N, C-alpha and C positions, 0 to 999 in steps of 0.2 A: 377126545373127552366124551364120555358117555354119562348121561344123567337121566334120571327119571324123577320128575317133579310133578306134583298134582296141583291143578288150579281149578277154579270155578269161574267161568265167564258167563254171566247171566244164567240161563238154564242149562248151559253146557258144562260138562265135566271134561277137562282138558288135561292131557298129560304131555309134558315136554319130554320126548323120548330120547332125543340125541341132538347134540350140537357138534357140527363139524365145520370149521372155518367160519364162513358167513351163512351157512344153511342151518336152520332150526327146524327139526322134524317134530311135528305135533301129531297127536292121535287123540281122537274123541270117540263118542258113541257112534261107531259105524263109519267114521271118516278119518282121513289123514290129510295133513297139510305140510307143505315144505315152504318155509318163509325165508327169503334171502334178506338178511339184515345184519348190520354190524354189531348189534348188541341184543341181548336177550330181551331187554325192556322194549326196544324198538320192534322186535319180532312179536312180542306179546301185544303191543298196540296195533300192529298190522293185522294180527289174527283177530283181535277184538273188533276192529272196524269191519272186517270181512264177515264175522259172525253176526254183527248188527245188521249189515246189508242183507244177509240171508234171512234174518228174522223179518225185516221189512218186506222182502219179496214173499215170504210165506204168508204174512198178514194180508198183502195185496191179493194173493191167490185165493185166500180164504174169503175175502170180501167179494171177489168176482164170483166164486162158487156159490156163496150165499145168495147173491143177487140173481144168479142163474136159476137156482132152486126156487127162490121166491117168485120169479117170473113164470116158471113152469107151473107153479101151483095156482097162479092167477088165471091161467088159460083154461 
């Protein structure tokens, strides 16, 4: 079964490109993900959790970068 469905998860535009057995193939802005789940709903939840985790890592990295830039200005 092939399907193309459009979703928005946070700031991410996500397309569910293909479902085959238990694999859900997603595509976003410059990335792709394969999620092994029994249902589309479970796959969406797993993808949403992973995107949230990535968002938290990006935020941490930006905080560290800001702190480093601030420290270098003080020297």
